[in-house]
N, CA, C and O atoms as CSV, one atom per row, in Angstrom:
chain,resi,resn,atom,element,x,y,z
A,1,MET,N,N,107.300,72.265,105.944
A,1,MET,CA,C,107.119,73.647,105.532
A,1,MET,C,C,107.808,73.862,104.184
A,1,MET,O,O,108.916,73.374,103.962
A,2,VAL,N,N,107.153,74.587,103.299
A,2,VAL,CA,C,107.695,74.886,101.982
A,2,VAL,C,C,108.683,76.038,102.116
A,2,VAL,O,O,108.392,77.038,102.772
A,3,ARG,N,N,109.840,75.900,101.500
A,3,ARG,CA,C,110.807,76.991,101.529
A,3,ARG,C,C,110.319,78.127,100.639
A,3,ARG,O,O,109.690,77.883,99.610
A,4,VAL,N,N,110.606,79.367,101.027
A,4,VAL,CA,C,110.147,80.537,100.294
A,4,VAL,C,C,110.675,80.512,98.864
A,4,VAL,O,O,109.914,80.794,97.938
A,5,LEU,N,N,111.930,80.190,98.653
A,5,LEU,CA,C,112.489,80.189,97.305
A,5,LEU,C,C,111.757,79.215,96.399
A,5,LEU,O,O,111.447,79.545,95.254
A,6,SER,N,N,111.477,78.014,96.901
A,6,SER,CA,C,110.771,77.049,96.059
A,6,SER,C,C,109.339,77.502,95.799
A,6,SER,O,O,108.792,77.224,94.732
A,7,LEU,N,N,108.723,78.195,96.757
A,7,LEU,CA,C,107.367,78.693,96.560
A,7,LEU,C,C,107.369,79.816,95.524
A,7,LEU,O,O,106.456,79.900,94.702
A,8,LYS,N,N,108.383,80.676,95.554
A,8,LYS,CA,C,108.441,81.768,94.589
A,8,LYS,C,C,108.653,81.239,93.179
A,8,LYS,O,O,108.253,81.882,92.209
A,9,LYS,N,N,109.277,80.075,93.056
A,9,LYS,CA,C,109.415,79.452,91.746
A,9,LYS,C,C,108.061,78.960,91.246
A,9,LYS,O,O,107.819,78.906,90.040
A,10,ASN,N,N,107.182,78.602,92.179
A,10,ASN,CA,C,105.807,78.206,91.841
A,10,ASN,C,C,104.969,79.479,91.885
A,10,ASN,O,O,104.143,79.666,92.778
A,11,ARG,N,N,105.194,80.338,90.916
A,11,ARG,CA,C,104.621,81.684,90.917
A,11,ARG,C,C,103.102,81.721,91.126
A,11,ARG,O,O,102.640,82.542,91.919
A,12,PRO,N,N,102.306,80.886,90.467
A,12,PRO,CA,C,100.850,80.976,90.704
A,12,PRO,C,C,100.477,80.758,92.172
A,12,PRO,O,O,99.631,81.477,92.703
A,13,GLU,N,N,101.091,79.783,92.830
A,13,GLU,CA,C,100.790,79.529,94.244
A,13,GLU,C,C,101.264,80.690,95.110
A,13,GLU,O,O,100.563,81.105,96.033
A,14,TYR,N,N,102.441,81.209,94.819
A,14,TYR,CA,C,102.969,82.350,95.568
A,14,TYR,C,C,102.031,83.548,95.416
A,14,TYR,O,O,101.709,84.210,96.403
A,15,LEU,N,N,101.596,83.829,94.197
A,15,LEU,CA,C,100.702,84.963,93.972
A,15,LEU,C,C,99.365,84.779,94.674
A,15,LEU,O,O,98.786,85.754,95.151
A,16,ARG,N,N,98.862,83.550,94.748
A,16,ARG,CA,C,97.626,83.286,95.511
A,16,ARG,C,C,97.826,83.638,96.980
A,16,ARG,O,O,96.946,84.226,97.609
A,17,ARG,N,N,98.974,83.282,97.519
A,17,ARG,CA,C,99.252,83.576,98.932
A,17,ARG,C,C,99.388,85.078,99.161
A,17,ARG,O,O,98.850,85.612,100.130
A,18,VAL,N,N,100.111,85.764,98.265
A,18,VAL,CA,C,100.282,87.217,98.379
A,18,VAL,C,C,98.923,87.905,98.311
A,18,VAL,O,O,98.630,88.804,99.099
A,19,ARG,N,N,98.102,87.473,97.362
A,19,ARG,CA,C,96.779,88.078,97.183
A,19,ARG,C,C,95.911,87.875,98.429
A,19,ARG,O,O,95.293,88.823,98.912
A,20,ALA,N,N,95.863,86.662,98.944
A,20,ALA,CA,C,95.043,86.376,100.131
A,20,ALA,C,C,95.516,87.188,101.332
A,20,ALA,O,O,94.701,87.746,102.066
A,21,GLN,N,N,96.828,87.255,101.533
A,21,GLN,CA,C,97.373,87.993,102.673
A,21,GLN,C,C,97.091,89.490,102.536
A,21,GLN,O,O,96.718,90.142,103.512
A,22,THR,N,N,97.267,90.033,101.341
A,22,THR,CA,C,97.041,91.464,101.125
A,22,THR,C,C,95.570,91.818,101.271
A,22,THR,O,O,95.238,92.835,101.879
A,23,LEU,N,N,94.685,90.997,100.724
A,23,LEU,CA,C,93.249,91.272,100.859
A,23,LEU,C,C,92.807,91.200,102.318
A,23,LEU,O,O,91.956,91.981,102.744
A,24,ALA,N,N,93.372,90.277,103.083
A,24,ALA,CA,C,93.053,90.208,104.517
A,24,ALA,C,C,93.519,91.487,105.212
A,24,ALA,O,O,92.804,92.039,106.049
A,25,TRP,N,N,94.720,91.956,104.864
A,25,TRP,CA,C,95.248,93.193,105.452
A,25,TRP,C,C,94.354,94.378,105.085
A,25,TRP,O,O,94.027,95.194,105.947
A,26,ILE,N,N,93.956,94.482,103.813
A,26,ILE,CA,C,93.065,95.564,103.372
A,26,ILE,C,C,91.779,95.551,104.202
A,26,ILE,O,O,91.245,96.608,104.540
A,27,ASN,N,N,91.286,94.361,104.528
A,27,ASN,CA,C,90.045,94.219,105.294
A,27,ASN,C,C,90.250,94.274,106.803
A,27,ASN,O,O,89.336,93.962,107.567
A,28,GLY,N,N,91.454,94.673,107.237
A,28,GLY,CA,C,91.707,94.889,108.660
A,28,GLY,C,C,92.108,93.654,109.440
A,28,GLY,O,O,92.021,93.651,110.668
A,29,ARG,N,N,92.549,92.592,108.752
A,29,ARG,CA,C,92.958,91.360,109.425
A,29,ARG,C,C,94.386,90.975,109.014
A,29,ARG,O,O,94.581,89.988,108.305
A,30,PRO,N,N,95.384,91.752,109.458
A,30,PRO,CA,C,96.757,91.452,109.058
A,30,PRO,C,C,97.250,90.138,109.667
A,30,PRO,O,O,96.936,89.814,110.812
A,31,TYR,N,N,98.021,89.392,108.884
A,31,TYR,CA,C,98.646,88.177,109.424
A,31,TYR,C,C,99.981,87.938,108.734
A,31,TYR,O,O,100.210,88.369,107.604
A,32,HIS,N,N,100.836,87.253,109.436
A,32,HIS,CA,C,102.154,86.873,108.926
A,32,HIS,C,C,101.992,85.529,108.228
A,32,HIS,O,O,101.510,84.569,108.829
A,33,ASP,N,N,102.394,85.459,106.954
A,33,ASP,CA,C,102.236,84.202,106.213
A,33,ASP,C,C,103.240,83.183,106.747
A,33,ASP,O,O,104.448,83.390,106.631
A,34,PRO,N,N,102.757,82.091,107.327
A,34,PRO,CA,C,103.659,81.107,107.932
A,34,PRO,C,C,104.433,80.282,106.910
A,34,PRO,O,O,105.467,79.705,107.246
A,35,VAL,N,N,103.958,80.216,105.678
A,35,VAL,CA,C,104.646,79.414,104.658
A,35,VAL,C,C,105.767,80.219,104.001
A,35,VAL,O,O,106.895,79.741,103.874
A,36,THR,N,N,105.443,81.452,103.584
A,36,THR,CA,C,106.459,82.276,102.925
A,36,THR,C,C,107.281,83.074,103.924
A,36,THR,O,O,108.314,83.641,103.569
A,37,ASN,N,N,106.826,83.120,105.173
A,37,ASN,CA,C,107.473,83.887,106.231
A,37,ASN,C,C,107.555,85.363,105.863
A,37,ASN,O,O,108.565,86.022,106.110
A,38,GLU,N,N,106.467,85.877,105.262
A,38,GLU,CA,C,106.421,87.274,104.859
A,38,GLU,C,C,105.373,88.032,105.659
A,38,GLU,O,O,104.297,87.521,105.969
A,39,CYS,N,N,105.732,89.279,105.981
A,39,CYS,CA,C,104.817,90.167,106.694
A,39,CYS,C,C,103.797,90.769,105.740
A,39,CYS,O,O,103.975,90.761,104.522
A,40,CYS,N,N,102.730,91.290,106.323
A,40,CYS,CA,C,101.755,92.047,105.550
A,40,CYS,C,C,102.394,93.391,105.166
A,40,CYS,O,O,103.463,93.725,105.679
A,41,PRO,N,N,101.764,94.164,104.278
A,41,PRO,CA,C,102.402,95.369,103.747
A,41,PRO,C,C,102.920,96.383,104.771
A,41,PRO,O,O,103.960,96.996,104.534
A,42,ASP,N,N,102.240,96.577,105.882
A,42,ASP,CA,C,102.719,97.577,106.854
A,42,ASP,C,C,103.416,96.942,108.063
A,42,ASP,O,O,103.705,97.628,109.044
A,43,PHE,N,N,103.682,95.656,107.994
A,43,PHE,CA,C,104.381,94.907,109.054
A,43,PHE,C,C,103.598,94.837,110.361
A,43,PHE,O,O,104.151,94.475,111.399
A,44,SER,N,N,102.310,95.183,110.313
A,44,SER,CA,C,101.505,95.203,111.536
A,44,SER,C,C,101.184,93.805,112.050
A,44,SER,O,O,100.742,93.656,113.189
A,45,CYS,N,N,101.397,92.786,111.233
A,45,CYS,CA,C,101.179,91.423,111.714
A,45,CYS,C,C,102.168,91.100,112.836
A,45,CYS,O,O,101.859,90.327,113.743
A,46,CYS,N,N,103.345,91.690,112.766
A,46,CYS,CA,C,104.378,91.446,113.773
A,46,CYS,C,C,104.521,92.603,114.760
A,46,CYS,O,O,105.066,92.429,115.851
A,47,LYS,N,N,104.037,93.772,114.381
A,47,LYS,CA,C,104.099,94.945,115.250
A,47,LYS,C,C,102.773,95.703,115.107
A,47,LYS,O,O,102.674,96.634,114.307
A,48,PRO,N,N,101.755,95.305,115.883
A,48,PRO,CA,C,100.406,95.869,115.743
A,48,PRO,C,C,100.339,97.399,115.781
A,48,PRO,O,O,99.438,97.985,115.180
A,49,SER,N,N,101.258,98.045,116.463
A,49,SER,CA,C,101.210,99.514,116.537
A,49,SER,C,C,101.444,100.168,115.175
A,49,SER,O,O,101.151,101.352,115.007
A,50,LEU,N,N,101.959,99.429,114.212
A,50,LEU,CA,C,102.203,99.970,112.869
A,50,LEU,C,C,100.975,99.882,111.958
A,50,LEU,O,O,101.012,100.369,110.828
A,51,PHE,N,N,99.891,99.268,112.436
A,51,PHE,CA,C,98.709,99.045,111.605
A,51,PHE,C,C,98.198,100.343,110.991
A,51,PHE,O,O,97.996,101.332,111.696
A,52,THR,N,N,97.989,100.338,109.681
A,52,THR,CA,C,97.446,101.479,108.953
A,52,THR,C,C,95.953,101.539,109.226
A,52,THR,O,O,95.187,100.730,108.702
A,53,LYS,N,N,95.539,102.497,110.045
A,53,LYS,CA,C,94.138,102.560,110.483
A,53,LYS,C,C,93.207,103.099,109.404
A,53,LYS,O,O,92.017,102.787,109.411
A,54,ASP,N,N,93.715,103.888,108.493
A,54,ASP,CA,C,92.902,104.470,107.426
A,54,ASP,C,C,92.576,103.398,106.386
A,54,ASP,O,O,93.451,102.966,105.636
A,55,ALA,N,N,91.307,102.970,106.346
A,55,ALA,CA,C,90.892,101.882,105.455
A,55,ALA,C,C,91.085,102.241,103.986
A,55,ALA,O,O,91.459,101.384,103.186
A,56,GLU,N,N,90.837,103.488,103.625
A,56,GLU,CA,C,91.030,103.899,102.228
A,56,GLU,C,C,92.503,103.844,101.835
A,56,GLU,O,O,92.842,103.443,100.721
A,57,GLN,N,N,93.362,104.243,102.744
A,57,GLN,CA,C,94.800,104.180,102.480
A,57,GLN,C,C,95.259,102.728,102.325
A,57,GLN,O,O,96.054,102.417,101.437
A,58,ARG,N,N,94.750,101.831,103.200
A,58,ARG,CA,C,95.088,100.406,103.082
A,58,ARG,C,C,94.651,99.872,101.728
A,58,ARG,O,O,95.383,99.127,101.076
A,59,GLN,N,N,93.450,100.261,101.310
A,59,GLN,CA,C,92.949,99.775,100.030
A,59,GLN,C,C,93.818,100.280,98.878
A,59,GLN,O,O,94.204,99.501,98.006
A,60,ARG,N,N,94.126,101.575,98.871
A,60,ARG,CA,C,94.973,102.126,97.805
A,60,ARG,C,C,96.329,101.433,97.761
A,60,ARG,O,O,96.774,100.980,96.706
A,61,GLU,N,N,96.977,101.355,98.916
A,61,GLU,CA,C,98.321,100.769,98.980
A,61,GLU,C,C,98.292,99.280,98.650
A,61,GLU,O,O,99.159,98.784,97.931
A,62,GLY,N,N,97.304,98.574,99.169
A,62,GLY,CA,C,97.214,97.139,98.931
A,62,GLY,C,C,96.964,96.811,97.469
A,62,GLY,O,O,97.600,95.918,96.909
A,63,LEU,N,N,96.033,97.535,96.847
A,63,LEU,CA,C,95.739,97.275,95.438
A,63,LEU,C,C,96.923,97.637,94.549
A,63,LEU,O,O,97.195,96.951,93.563
A,64,GLU,N,N,97.623,98.705,94.890
A,64,GLU,CA,C,98.818,99.075,94.117
A,64,GLU,C,C,99.896,98.006,94.261
A,64,GLU,O,O,100.548,97.645,93.282
A,65,MET,N,N,100.082,97.504,95.465
A,65,MET,CA,C,101.075,96.454,95.670
A,65,MET,C,C,100.707,95.199,94.868
A,65,MET,O,O,101.575,94.578,94.255
A,66,LEU,N,N,99.433,94.832,94.872
A,66,LEU,CA,C,98.996,93.661,94.112
A,66,LEU,C,C,99.239,93.849,92.617
A,66,LEU,O,O,99.637,92.912,91.925
A,67,ARG,N,N,99.000,95.056,92.124
A,67,ARG,CA,C,99.265,95.328,90.706
A,67,ARG,C,C,100.749,95.167,90.396
A,67,ARG,O,O,101.111,94.558,89.390
A,68,ARG,N,N,101.601,95.704,91.246
A,68,ARG,CA,C,103.057,95.596,91.033
A,68,ARG,C,C,103.516,94.143,91.042
A,68,ARG,O,O,104.376,93.755,90.251
A,69,GLU,N,N,102.945,93.346,91.931
A,69,GLU,CA,C,103.329,91.930,92.046
A,69,GLU,C,C,102.706,91.075,90.942
A,69,GLU,O,O,103.119,89.936,90.725
A,70,GLY,N,N,101.719,91.625,90.253
A,70,GLY,CA,C,101.008,90.834,89.254
A,70,GLY,C,C,99.995,89.901,89.881
A,70,GLY,O,O,99.609,88.898,89.281
A,71,ALA,N,N,99.559,90.234,91.103
A,71,ALA,CA,C,98.626,89.383,91.836
A,71,ALA,C,C,97.253,90.029,91.958
A,71,ALA,O,O,96.444,89.614,92.788
A,72,ASP,N,N,96.981,91.048,91.132
A,72,ASP,CA,C,95.711,91.763,91.277
A,72,ASP,C,C,94.541,90.987,90.684
A,72,ASP,O,O,93.390,91.268,91.019
A,73,MET,N,N,94.803,90.037,89.829
A,73,MET,CA,C,93.742,89.212,89.265
A,73,MET,C,C,93.945,87.771,89.725
A,73,MET,O,O,95.076,87.283,89.747
A,74,PRO,N,N,92.858,87.082,90.095
A,74,PRO,CA,C,93.028,85.679,90.490
A,74,PRO,C,C,93.533,84.859,89.297
A,74,PRO,O,O,93.119,85.092,88.162
A,75,PRO,N,N,94.431,83.894,89.560
A,75,PRO,CA,C,94.933,83.063,88.468
A,75,PRO,C,C,93.816,82.254,87.834
A,75,PRO,O,O,92.844,81.901,88.502
A,76,ASN,N,N,93.946,81.963,86.564
A,76,ASN,CA,C,92.955,81.143,85.862
A,76,ASN,C,C,93.026,79.721,86.339
A,76,ASN,O,O,94.099,79.181,86.610
A,77,GLY,N,N,91.843,79.117,86.438
A,77,GLY,CA,C,91.771,77.696,86.798
A,77,GLY,C,C,91.917,77.517,88.207
A,77,GLY,O,O,91.882,76.386,88.692
């Protein structure tokens, strides 16, 4: 298993993982990333009762989070 710190140093790979996890959450499929050990934005991967049921709200929040992380655009190459 890759340690989170070493993965965060490999920023392009980390951003790919953040983007994939966030897009899955936006589309109603939250999951806990087993490599980075990070929850989806609303923590519903670990506590389903927290799932944001409003799809528009998930999209707004998810896209804003991706912009803040710099993961809103797929990496080149």
